[in-house]
C-alpha positions as CSV (number, residue, x, y, z in Angstrom):
1,M,6.5,-23.0,2.6
2,N,8.9,-21.0,4.6
3,E,9.3,-17.4,3.5
4,K,12.7,-15.9,2.8
5,I,12.2,-12.1,2.4
6,G,14.5,-9.8,0.6
7,L,14.5,-6.0,0.5
8,L,15.6,-4.0,-2.6
9,I,16.2,-0.3,-2.4
10,D,17.7,2.4,-4.6
11,S,21.1,4.0,-3.9
12,T,19.7,7.4,-2.9
13,S,18.4,5.8,0.3
14,L,21.8,4.7,1.6
15,T,22.0,7.6,4.0
16,R,22.3,5.2,6.9
17,P,25.5,3.1,6.8
18,D,23.8,0.3,8.8
19,I,21.3,-0.5,6.1
20,L,23.8,-2.5,4.1
21,S,24.8,-4.6,7.1
22,H,21.7,-6.6,6.6
23,P,22.4,-9.6,4.3
24,F,18.8,-9.5,2.8
25,V,19.2,-5.9,1.4
26,K,20.3,-5.3,-2.2
27,V,20.7,-2.0,-4.0
28,A,19.9,-0.6,-7.5
29,D,22.2,2.3,-8.3
30,L,21.0,5.5,-9.8
31,K,23.5,7.2,-12.1
32,V,25.2,10.6,-12.2
33,I,26.4,12.0,-15.5
34,L,29.3,14.5,-15.1
35,D,30.5,16.2,-18.3
36,G,29.5,13.3,-20.3
37,T,31.0,10.6,-18.1
38,E,28.4,8.2,-16.4
39,Y,28.9,7.0,-12.8
40,E,26.9,4.7,-10.6
41,E,26.3,6.4,-7.2
42,H,28.6,4.0,-5.3
43,Q,31.5,5.1,-7.5
44,L,31.3,8.6,-6.2
45,P,32.4,8.9,-2.5
46,K,31.4,12.1,-0.7
47,E,34.8,13.8,-1.1
48,V,35.0,13.0,-4.8
49,M,31.4,14.2,-5.4
50,L,32.0,17.5,-3.6
51,E,35.1,18.2,-5.7
52,K,33.2,17.4,-8.9
53,L,30.2,19.5,-7.8
54,H,32.4,22.6,-8.1
55,S,34.5,21.6,-11.1
56,T,31.9,20.0,-13.4
57,R,30.2,22.2,-16.0
58,K,27.3,19.9,-16.9
59,M,25.6,17.5,-14.5
60,S,22.5,15.3,-14.8
61,T,21.1,12.1,-13.3
62,S,19.2,9.0,-14.5
63,Q,17.3,6.1,-12.9
64,P,18.5,2.5,-13.0
65,S,17.4,0.5,-16.0
66,P,14.8,-2.3,-15.9
67,G,17.8,-4.6,-16.6
68,T,19.5,-3.5,-13.4
69,F,16.4,-4.5,-11.4
70,L,16.1,-7.7,-13.3
71,E,19.7,-8.6,-12.3
72,R,18.9,-8.0,-8.6
73,Y,15.7,-10.1,-8.9
74,E,17.8,-12.9,-10.4
75,Q,20.3,-12.6,-7.5
76,F,17.6,-12.9,-5.0
77,H,16.2,-16.0,-6.7
78,R,19.6,-17.7,-6.9
79,E,20.1,-17.1,-3.2
80,G,16.8,-18.8,-2.3
81,Y,14.6,-15.8,-1.6
82,T,10.9,-16.4,-2.0
83,H,9.6,-12.8,-1.6
84,V,11.1,-9.3,-2.3
85,L,9.8,-5.9,-1.3
86,V,11.1,-3.1,-3.5
87,V,11.1,0.3,-1.9
88,V,12.3,3.2,-4.0
89,L,12.2,7.0,-4.0
90,S,9.0,8.8,-5.0
91,S,7.7,8.0,-8.5
92,A,6.9,11.7,-8.9
93,I,10.6,12.7,-9.1
94,S,12.2,9.6,-10.6
95,G,11.5,6.8,-13.1
96,T,13.1,4.3,-10.7
97,Y,9.7,2.9,-9.7
98,Q,8.8,2.4,-13.3
99,S,12.0,0.5,-14.0
100,A,11.4,-1.8,-11.1
101,T,7.9,-2.5,-12.2
102,I,8.9,-3.2,-15.8
103,A,11.6,-5.6,-14.6
104,K,9.0,-7.5,-12.5
105,T,7.1,-8.4,-15.7
106,M,10.3,-9.8,-17.2
107,I,11.0,-12.6,-14.7
108,D,10.6,-16.2,-15.7
109,F,11.2,-17.8,-12.2
110,P,9.2,-18.1,-9.0
111,L,9.7,-15.0,-6.9
112,E,6.9,-12.9,-5.4
113,I,7.8,-9.2,-5.8
114,E,6.0,-6.1,-4.6
115,V,7.1,-2.7,-5.7
116,R,6.4,0.4,-3.5
117,S,7.2,4.1,-3.8
118,P,6.5,6.3,-0.8
119,K,5.9,10.0,-1.2
120,V,9.4,10.8,0.1
121,A,13.0,10.3,-1.1
122,S,16.5,9.6,0.2
123,F,16.5,10.4,3.9
124,G,12.7,9.9,4.2
125,V,12.9,6.4,2.6
126,A,16.0,5.4,4.6
127,L,14.3,6.2,7.9
128,G,11.5,3.8,7.1
129,V,13.7,1.2,5.5
130,G,15.5,0.9,8.9
131,L,12.2,-0.1,10.5
132,L,11.4,-2.6,7.8
133,C,14.8,-4.2,8.2
134,E,14.1,-4.7,11.9
135,A,10.8,-6.3,11.1
136,I,12.4,-8.7,8.6
137,E,15.0,-9.6,11.2
138,N,12.2,-10.4,13.6
139,H,10.7,-12.9,11.1
140,I,7.7,-10.9,10.0
141,S,5.5,-12.5,7.3
142,F,5.5,-11.0,3.9
143,S,1.8,-10.0,4.1
144,D,2.4,-8.3,7.4
145,L,5.5,-6.6,6.0
146,L,3.4,-4.9,3.4
147,V,1.0,-3.7,6.1
148,K,4.0,-2.5,8.0
149,Y,5.2,-0.6,5.0
150,E,1.9,1.3,4.6
151,S,1.8,2.3,8.3
152,T,5.4,3.3,8.4
153,F,5.3,5.7,5.4
154,K,1.7,6.9,6.0
155,D,2.8,10.3,7.4
156,A,6.4,10.4,6.3
157,T,7.7,13.9,6.0
158,L,11.0,15.3,4.6
159,M,11.9,19.0,4.9
160,F,15.1,20.9,4.5
161,T,16.7,24.3,3.6
162,L,19.5,25.0,1.2
163,S,22.2,27.7,1.2
164,N,22.2,28.0,-2.6
165,L,19.3,27.8,-5.0
166,M,21.3,27.4,-8.2
167,N,21.4,23.6,-8.1
168,L,17.6,23.5,-7.9
169,F,17.5,25.7,-11.0
170,K,20.1,23.5,-12.8
171,G,18.1,20.4,-12.0
172,G,14.9,21.9,-13.4
173,R,13.3,22.3,-9.9
174,L,13.2,26.1,-9.8
175,G,13.0,28.9,-12.4
176,I,16.1,31.1,-13.0
177,V,14.4,34.3,-11.9
178,S,13.4,32.7,-8.5
179,A,16.9,31.3,-8.1
180,L,18.6,34.6,-8.8
181,L,16.2,36.6,-6.7
182,G,16.7,34.2,-3.8
183,M,20.5,34.5,-4.0
184,V,20.4,38.3,-4.3
185,L,17.9,38.7,-1.4
186,R,19.6,35.9,0.5
187,I,16.4,34.0,0.8
188,K,16.6,30.7,2.7
189,P,14.2,28.3,0.9
190,I,12.3,25.6,2.8
191,I,11.9,22.6,0.6
192,E,9.2,20.0,1.5
193,M,8.2,16.8,-0.2
194,N,4.5,17.2,-0.9
195,G,2.6,14.5,-2.7
196,G,6.0,13.0,-3.6
197,K,7.4,16.2,-5.2
198,L,10.0,18.7,-4.1
199,E,8.2,22.0,-3.5
200,L,9.3,25.4,-2.3
201,A,7.0,25.5,0.8
202,K,8.3,28.7,2.5
203,K,10.9,31.4,2.3
204,E,12.8,32.6,5.2
205,R,15.5,35.3,5.6
206,T,17.7,33.5,8.1
207,N,18.7,30.0,9.1
208,N,17.1,30.7,12.5
209,G,13.8,31.3,10.8
210,C,14.1,27.9,9.0
211,F,15.1,26.3,12.3
212,E,12.0,27.7,14.1
213,H,9.7,26.5,11.2
214,F,11.2,23.0,11.4
215,M,10.7,22.8,15.1
216,G,7.1,23.9,14.8
217,K,6.5,21.1,12.3
218,I,8.2,18.5,14.5
219,K,6.2,19.5,17.6
220,T,2.9,19.4,15.6
221,F,3.8,16.0,14.2
222,A,4.7,14.7,17.7
223,Q,1.2,15.5,19.0
224,N,-0.3,12.9,16.7
225,H,2.1,10.0,17.1
226,K,3.1,7.9,20.1
227,T,6.5,6.9,18.7
228,I,8.5,9.4,16.7
229,Y,11.6,8.6,14.5
230,I,13.7,11.6,13.3
231,D,16.8,11.8,11.1
232,V,18.3,15.2,11.4
233,I,20.0,16.0,8.1
234,T,23.2,18.0,7.9
235,I,24.7,18.9,4.5
236,N,27.9,20.4,5.7
237,R,26.0,22.3,8.4
238,A,26.8,20.4,11.5
239,D,26.2,23.5,13.7
240,W,22.6,23.7,12.8
241,A,22.1,19.9,13.0
242,Q,23.4,19.9,16.5
243,K,21.1,22.8,17.5
244,M,18.2,20.8,16.1
245,V,19.1,17.7,18.0
246,E,19.3,19.6,21.3
247,A,16.0,21.3,20.6
248,I,14.2,18.0,19.7
249,H,15.4,16.3,22.8
250,E,14.1,19.1,24.9
251,A,10.7,19.5,23.0
252,V,10.0,15.9,22.2
253,P,12.0,13.8,24.7
254,H,10.4,10.5,23.5
255,A,11.6,11.0,19.9
256,I,14.3,8.6,18.6
257,V,16.8,10.9,16.9
258,R,19.8,10.2,14.7
259,V,22.0,12.5,12.6
260,T,23.0,11.8,9.1
261,D,25.6,13.8,7.1
262,Y,25.5,11.7,4.0
263,L,23.8,13.0,0.8
264,S,23.7,10.8,-2.2
265,P,25.5,12.0,-5.4
266,V,22.2,12.3,-7.2
267,F,20.9,14.7,-4.6
268,Y,24.1,16.7,-4.5
269,V,23.5,17.4,-8.2
270,H,20.0,18.8,-7.5
271,L,20.5,20.3,-4.0
272,G,24.0,21.6,-3.8
273,D,26.5,21.1,-0.9
274,Q,25.0,23.0,2.1
275,G,21.9,22.9,4.1
276,F,20.0,21.2,7.0
277,G,16.7,19.7,7.8
278,F,14.9,16.6,8.9
279,A,13.0,13.4,8.0
280,I,10.3,12.2,10.3
281,L,8.1,9.1,10.7
282,G,5.6,8.2,13.4
283,E,3.7,5.2,14.7
């Protein structure tokens, strides 16, 4: 039987506009609740989300329901797909993986589904999804695609700094004392995804300190991988993103580097509207 492979991701991973250009990709939206009104992520363009970030009193987020994933599985089946790989953000920070897994048990039609959750999120997932899309376009088998997934995300790393700690506090990721002290002392937190969770890995006093820490991590990573893929992240800090791109090209000339300035509404809620960092994968 010929395999027709589909790829299902969650909306926080749409940090690369080219991902949706692939006809075999479908998306399950996470939700943002702003002052009691619920939105799916695609309903909140960047400009609208930035305005609401500063005008909304109460913000929260929620994962897609199992029903949402079941609808996507049904769509794949109707379109003749035989296999679907689901790749969603870390199960340690969202129930999205659980919803996708529950929906898998609800299907009553022939469709082979594998659900995966790497220990990264958003930018880190998108970077790997781009490589999986290339593999599907090159007619990889489903069994080999699962192997490709494991190797792609084995050492995936996501790291960034933020200008304001209050959104981490509001989102339950940081205590109020740490948040207030950080703001008073002008601490620049370095956030890293460790074991699938967002953790405060280091504190710096300046953006330049964060930049030097990032470059040290990238150089060390590059020593252990022949091919390096890097997405430089800018959350309204294009100046530092450009500085990072130039430094990466000089220090790791074989790295494949792109810049992304899109942050999903769910992560705006938790991270705020200013920062920079990077996602990195290696082969």
